C-alpha positions in Angstrom: 121.0 7.7 105.2 117.5 8.8 104.5 116.0 10.0 101.3 114.1 13.3 101.2 113.2 16.1 98.8 113.2 19.9 98.9 109.8 21.2 97.9 109.8 23.9 95.3 109.5 27.6 96.3 105.8 28.6 96.7 104.6 25.1 97.2 103.0 23.9 100.5 106.3 22.8 102.1 108.7 24.8 100.1 110.4 28.1 100.8 108.6 31.4 100.1 108.2 32.2 96.5 110.2 35.5 96.8 113.4 36.0 98.8 112.5 36.5 102.5 114.2 36.6 105.9 113.0 33.2 107.1 115.9 31.1 108.3 114.3 27.8 107.1 113.7 29.3 103.6 117.3 30.5 103.4 118.6 27.1 104.4 116.4 25.3 101.9 117.5 27.7 99.1 121.2 27.2 100.1 120.9 23.4 99.9 119.0 23.6 96.6 121.8 25.8 95.1 124.6 23.5 96.3 126.2 21.0 93.9 125.7 17.3 93.9 129.1 15.7 94.6 128.4 13.0 92.0 127.1 14.9 89.0 128.1 18.5 89.9 124.6 19.8 89.0 122.5 21.9 91.5 120.7 19.8 94.1 117.5 21.7 93.1 113.9 21.0 94.1 111.4 18.1 93.9 114.2 15.5 93.4 115.1 12.8 95.9 118.3 13.6 97.8 120.4 12.0 100.4 122.8 13.4 103.1 125.9 11.2 103.5 127.6 10.6 106.9 130.1 13.4 106.2 127.2 15.9 105.6 127.6 15.9 101.8 124.3 16.0 99.9 123.8 14.1 96.7 121.0 13.2 94.4 119.6 9.8 95.4 119.6 8.5 91.8 123.2 9.7 91.3 124.4 7.8 94.3 122.4 4.7 93.3 124.1 4.8 89.9 127.5 4.9 91.5 126.7 2.1 93.8 125.3 -0.1 91.0 128.5 0.5 88.9 130.6 -0.5 92.0 128.5 -3.7 92.3 127.1 -2.9 95.7 
């Protein structure tokens, strides 16, 4: 697992500020609007995220909290 962030729209590495036809921008927006499996909030932008082995995307701090509670 690796930690990454989605840059905000309009920023240097983020999607276009306005809706566009770029495939990369559409994929980033789709991920950002998906829900964290742990807290059920939007994944969003400028927050560390992790992709699990099954393809699920979660906030890194949410997953760390779950692992700490489990004693791992």
